[in-house]
C-alpha positions as CSV (number, residue, x, y, z in Angstrom):
1,X,13.3,14.4,2.3
2,X,13.0,10.7,1.3
3,X,12.4,8.0,3.8
4,X,15.3,6.6,5.8
5,X,16.7,3.3,4.7
6,X,17.6,0.9,7.5
7,X,19.1,-2.6,7.7
8,X,17.2,-5.3,9.7
9,X,19.8,-7.0,11.9
10,X,18.0,-10.3,12.4
11,X,20.1,-12.1,9.7
12,X,23.3,-10.7,11.2
13,X,22.9,-11.7,14.8
14,X,26.0,-13.9,14.6
15,X,28.0,-10.6,14.4
16,X,28.6,-8.4,17.4
17,X,26.4,-5.3,17.4
18,X,29.3,-2.9,17.0
19,X,30.8,-4.9,14.1
20,X,27.4,-4.8,12.2
21,X,27.1,-1.1,12.9
22,X,30.5,-0.5,11.4
23,X,29.5,-2.4,8.2
24,X,26.1,-0.7,7.9
25,X,27.6,2.7,8.4
26,X,30.3,2.1,5.9
27,X,27.7,0.9,3.3
28,X,25.7,4.1,3.8
29,X,22.6,2.9,5.7
30,X,20.7,5.6,7.6
31,X,20.1,3.3,10.5
32,X,19.1,-0.1,11.8
33,X,15.9,-2.1,12.6
34,X,17.4,-3.8,15.6
35,X,16.6,-7.4,16.4
36,X,16.1,-8.5,20.0
37,X,18.5,-11.4,19.7
38,X,22.2,-12.0,19.6
39,X,23.8,-9.2,21.4
40,X,22.0,-6.5,19.3
41,X,19.3,-5.5,21.8
42,X,18.6,-7.5,25.0
43,X,15.2,-6.5,26.4
44,X,15.9,-7.7,30.0
45,X,19.2,-5.7,30.1
46,X,17.4,-2.7,28.7
47,X,15.0,-2.7,31.6
48,X,17.4,-3.7,34.4
49,X,20.8,-2.0,33.6
50,X,20.7,1.8,33.8
51,X,23.5,2.3,31.2
52,X,22.4,-0.3,28.7
53,X,20.3,2.0,26.4
54,X,23.0,4.7,26.5
55,X,25.6,2.1,25.4
56,X,23.4,1.1,22.4
57,X,23.0,4.7,21.4
58,X,26.7,5.4,21.8
59,X,27.5,2.6,19.3
60,X,24.9,3.8,16.8
61,X,26.1,7.4,17.1
62,X,29.7,6.3,16.5
63,X,28.7,4.9,13.1
64,X,26.2,7.7,12.2
65,X,23.2,5.4,12.5
66,X,19.7,6.0,13.9
67,X,17.0,3.6,15.0
68,X,13.3,3.9,14.4
69,X,12.1,0.4,15.3
70,X,13.1,-2.8,17.0
71,X,12.0,-6.3,16.3
72,X,11.2,-9.3,18.5
73,X,9.9,-11.8,16.0
74,X,11.3,-14.9,17.8
75,X,9.6,-14.3,21.2
76,X,6.4,-13.1,19.6
77,X,6.1,-16.4,17.8
78,X,5.7,-18.3,21.0
79,X,2.8,-16.2,22.4
80,X,0.1,-18.1,20.4
81,X,1.8,-21.1,18.9
82,X,0.5,-24.6,19.3
83,X,2.4,-26.9,19.4
84,X,5.3,-25.5,21.4
85,X,8.2,-27.8,20.7
86,X,12.0,-28.1,20.0
87,X,11.8,-25.4,17.3
88,X,10.9,-22.8,19.9
89,X,13.6,-24.0,22.2
90,X,16.1,-23.3,19.4
91,X,15.0,-19.7,19.0
92,X,13.9,-18.5,22.4
93,X,16.0,-16.9,25.2
94,X,16.5,-19.5,28.0
95,X,14.5,-17.4,30.4
96,X,11.5,-17.5,28.1
97,X,11.8,-21.2,27.4
98,X,12.2,-22.1,31.0
99,X,11.2,-25.7,31.7
100,X,9.5,-26.0,28.3
101,X,6.0,-26.4,29.6
102,X,4.0,-25.1,26.6
103,X,1.6,-22.8,28.5
104,X,4.4,-21.5,30.7
105,X,6.4,-20.7,27.5
106,X,3.4,-18.8,26.1
107,X,2.9,-16.8,29.2
108,X,6.6,-15.9,29.6
109,X,6.7,-15.0,25.9
110,X,3.7,-12.7,26.4
111,X,5.4,-11.0,29.3
112,X,8.6,-10.5,27.3
113,X,6.7,-8.9,24.5
114,X,5.1,-6.5,26.9
115,X,8.6,-5.8,28.2
116,X,9.7,-5.2,24.6
117,X,7.3,-2.4,24.4
118,X,8.7,-0.9,27.6
119,X,12.2,-1.3,26.3
120,X,11.3,0.3,23.0
121,X,9.9,3.4,24.8
122,X,13.2,3.7,26.7
123,X,15.2,3.5,23.5
124,X,13.0,6.3,22.1
125,X,11.3,4.3,19.2
126,X,7.6,4.0,18.6
127,X,7.4,0.7,16.7
128,X,8.1,-3.0,17.5
129,X,7.9,-5.4,14.7
130,X,7.2,-9.1,15.3
131,X,5.3,-12.3,14.9
132,X,2.2,-13.4,16.8
133,X,2.3,-17.2,16.5
134,X,-0.9,-19.0,15.7
135,X,-2.9,-21.8,17.3
136,X,-4.5,-22.6,13.9
137,X,-1.6,-22.6,11.5
138,X,-1.4,-26.3,11.9
139,X,-4.8,-26.6,10.2
140,X,-3.7,-24.7,7.1
141,X,-4.2,-27.7,4.8
142,X,-7.8,-28.1,6.2
143,X,-7.4,-31.9,6.1
144,X,-8.4,-33.8,8.1
145,X,-11.4,-31.5,8.1
146,X,-11.6,-28.9,10.8
147,X,-14.8,-27.0,11.8
148,X,-15.2,-23.2,11.5
149,X,-15.7,-23.1,15.2
150,X,-12.1,-24.4,15.7
151,X,-10.8,-21.7,13.4
152,X,-12.8,-18.9,15.1
153,X,-11.5,-20.1,18.5
154,X,-7.9,-19.6,17.1
155,X,-8.7,-16.0,16.4
156,X,-10.3,-15.7,19.8
157,X,-7.2,-17.2,21.4
158,X,-5.0,-14.7,19.6
159,X,-7.2,-11.8,21.0
160,X,-7.1,-13.2,24.5
161,X,-3.3,-13.5,24.5
162,X,-2.4,-10.3,22.6
163,X,-4.9,-7.7,24.0
164,X,-3.1,-7.6,27.4
165,X,0.2,-7.1,25.6
166,X,-1.3,-4.4,23.4
167,X,-2.6,-2.7,26.6
168,X,1.1,-2.2,27.6
169,X,1.9,-0.9,24.1
170,X,-0.8,1.7,24.6
171,X,0.5,2.6,28.0
172,X,4.0,3.4,26.8
173,X,3.0,4.9,23.4
174,X,4.5,2.2,21.2
175,X,2.8,0.4,18.3
176,X,3.1,-3.3,17.3
177,X,3.6,-4.0,13.6
178,X,2.8,-7.7,12.9
179,X,4.6,-9.2,10.0
180,X,2.1,-10.9,7.7
181,X,3.8,-14.3,7.2
182,X,3.1,-18.0,7.0
183,X,2.8,-19.7,10.4
184,X,1.2,-16.5,11.9
185,X,-2.4,-15.6,12.7
186,X,-2.4,-13.3,9.7
187,X,-0.5,-14.7,6.7
188,X,-2.5,-13.4,3.7
189,X,-5.2,-11.0,2.7
190,X,-8.3,-12.6,4.3
191,X,-6.6,-13.7,7.5
192,X,-5.3,-10.2,8.0
193,X,-8.9,-8.9,7.9
194,X,-10.0,-11.6,10.3
195,X,-7.1,-10.8,12.7
196,X,-7.9,-7.1,12.8
197,X,-11.6,-8.0,13.4
198,X,-10.6,-10.2,16.3
199,X,-9.0,-7.3,18.3
200,X,-11.6,-4.7,17.3
201,X,-9.2,-2.9,14.9
202,X,-7.4,-1.4,17.9
203,X,-4.8,1.2,16.8
204,X,-1.9,-0.4,18.8
205,X,-1.9,-3.3,16.3
206,X,-0.7,-2.7,12.8
207,X,1.2,-4.4,10.1
208,X,4.8,-4.7,8.9
209,X,4.6,-4.9,5.1
210,X,7.0,-7.5,3.7
211,X,6.2,-8.4,0.1
212,X,8.4,-11.5,-0.1
213,X,5.8,-13.6,1.8
214,X,3.1,-12.4,-0.6
215,X,4.4,-13.0,-4.1
216,X,4.8,-16.8,-3.8
217,X,1.2,-16.9,-2.5
218,X,0.1,-15.0,-5.7
219,X,-1.0,-12.0,-3.6
220,X,-0.7,-8.5,-5.0
221,X,1.7,-6.7,-2.5
222,X,0.8,-3.2,-3.8
223,X,-2.9,-3.9,-3.4
224,X,-2.2,-5.1,0.1
225,X,-0.6,-1.7,0.9
226,X,-3.7,0.1,-0.4
227,X,-6.2,-2.2,1.3
228,X,-4.6,-1.8,4.7
229,X,-3.2,1.7,4.2
230,X,-4.2,2.8,7.7
231,X,-2.3,-0.1,9.2
232,X,1.1,0.0,7.5
233,X,3.2,0.9,10.5
234,X,6.6,-0.4,9.1
235,X,8.1,-1.6,5.8
236,X,10.5,-4.4,5.2
237,X,12.1,-4.9,1.8
238,X,12.8,-8.6,1.1
239,X,12.4,-10.1,-2.4
240,X,11.3,-13.6,-3.5
241,X,11.5,-15.4,-6.7
242,X,9.0,-18.1,-7.8
243,X,10.4,-21.2,-9.5
244,X,7.0,-22.8,-10.3
245,X,5.9,-24.1,-13.7
246,X,8.1,-27.0,-14.5
247,X,5.6,-29.5,-13.2
248,X,7.9,-30.4,-10.2
249,X,8.5,-27.4,-8.0
250,X,5.5,-26.6,-5.7
251,X,4.6,-23.6,-3.5
252,X,5.0,-25.6,-0.3
253,X,8.7,-26.2,-1.2
254,X,8.7,-30.0,-0.4
255,X,10.6,-29.6,2.9
256,X,13.7,-28.8,1.0
257,X,16.5,-26.5,2.3
258,X,16.7,-22.8,1.4
259,X,18.6,-22.4,-1.9
260,X,17.8,-26.0,-3.1
261,X,16.8,-25.6,-6.9
262,X,14.0,-28.1,-6.4
263,X,12.1,-25.7,-4.2
264,X,9.2,-23.8,-5.7
265,X,10.4,-20.4,-4.5
266,X,13.2,-18.7,-2.5
267,X,14.3,-15.4,-1.1
268,X,16.6,-13.3,-3.2
269,X,18.4,-10.0,-2.9
270,X,16.1,-7.1,-3.3
271,X,15.5,-6.3,-7.0
272,X,16.3,-9.8,-8.2
273,X,12.9,-11.4,-7.6
274,X,9.2,-11.1,-8.5
275,X,8.1,-8.2,-6.3
276,X,6.8,-5.3,-8.4
277,X,8.9,-2.8,-6.5
278,X,8.2,0.4,-8.4
279,X,4.4,-0.1,-8.2
280,X,4.8,-0.8,-4.5
281,X,6.8,2.3,-3.8
282,X,4.3,4.4,-5.7
283,X,1.6,2.9,-3.6
284,X,3.5,3.7,-0.4
285,X,3.7,7.3,-1.7
286,X,0.0,7.3,-2.4
287,X,-0.9,6.3,1.2
288,X,1.6,8.9,2.6
289,X,3.9,6.4,4.3
290,X,6.9,8.3,5.6
291,X,8.5,5.8,8.0
292,X,11.7,3.8,7.5
293,X,12.3,1.4,4.6
294,X,14.1,-1.5,6.2
295,X,16.1,-4.0,4.1
296,X,15.7,-7.5,5.3
297,X,18.5,-9.1,3.4
298,X,18.2,-12.9,2.9
299,X,19.5,-14.8,-0.1
300,X,20.9,-18.4,0.1
301,X,22.6,-17.9,-3.2
302,X,24.6,-14.7,-2.6
303,X,27.1,-13.6,0.0
304,X,25.5,-11.1,2.4
305,X,28.5,-8.7,2.3
306,X,27.7,-8.3,-1.4
307,X,24.0,-8.4,-1.2
308,X,23.4,-5.9,1.6
309,X,25.1,-2.9,-0.1
310,X,23.6,-4.0,-3.5
311,X,20.1,-4.0,-2.0
312,X,20.7,-0.6,-0.5
313,X,21.7,0.9,-3.9
314,X,18.6,-0.6,-5.5
315,X,16.1,0.6,-2.8
316,X,17.7,4.1,-2.7
317,X,17.0,4.5,-6.4
318,X,13.3,3.5,-5.8
319,X,12.8,5.6,-2.7
320,X,11.6,8.7,-4.7
321,X,9.6,11.4,-3.1
322,X,5.9,12.1,-3.7
323,X,5.0,14.9,-6.2
324,X,5.3,18.4,-4.6
325,X,2.2,20.4,-3.7
326,X,3.0,22.8,-6.6
327,X,2.8,19.8,-9.0
328,X,-0.5,18.8,-7.6
329,X,-1.8,22.4,-8.0
330,X,-0.5,22.6,-11.5
331,X,-2.2,19.3,-12.4
332,X,-5.5,20.4,-10.9
333,X,-5.4,23.6,-12.9
334,X,-5.5,21.6,-16.1
335,X,-8.9,20.3,-15.2
336,X,-10.4,23.7,-14.3
């Protein structure tokens, strides 16, 4: 059986959960990767209201959908970020933002991420996807110059703040899948290695593979799968197209809005960008990944009601199974 294909609900949080479930079911998705914002999945209610989990399950069942993972990117972002500012106020639940005191926000965000693990266990899923935030992303340009001691303290800060959260993940039997992404502690190949080193490669912390954030950095997304094959805990499919080479469009996108043609790159519907999808799916087969394939649809130039079912059709064609054991045996016999 091929891997289930789910729809990440984060870009649909303006719709009521039941309305999105109806759409996803009609399109033929196998399930959802449910975001912990909007009314899709509310962590505090999951822990405090006895019937809340059952109500989510009832809606999913009504539309023949399953759930293998939930996502809490927005709260996770605040655990390590520095500075904490108006951007965070715009994305955080009021109870996490509180009075806006930066250290208080970080501590409340950490508590909410621990609670997210508990809520995931109650829902019956074993993976939470999210961001970590970063105290050192602000130094990405490395000018004015910053010492290596400052950078290493950023990784140490991440470990101090996330290890207690990961202890709760271990207690309830849930894994955290960090999305490698700009503005996070791990945003490319080498920072991912440094991040895993910082927490001693503990199994509770793995990766959510999303190639859209790799291609515009000129990283090989398939090689990334292979290098971190023991840490690929979840897969998001989102595509990106580079528009670099005309002497004007740069990788840092010039503070221009999504969809502006002067940007150096943008997100596009899966299959319309620069991700080498077939190579990536073959590599997922090679490492034996059998979890969900979640479509994170995001395209400023296409209506989502067209893009989401189109992306599903594209990914379903790519979601081929590994060779059977009999094929492996037959191939081996040709070398005897």
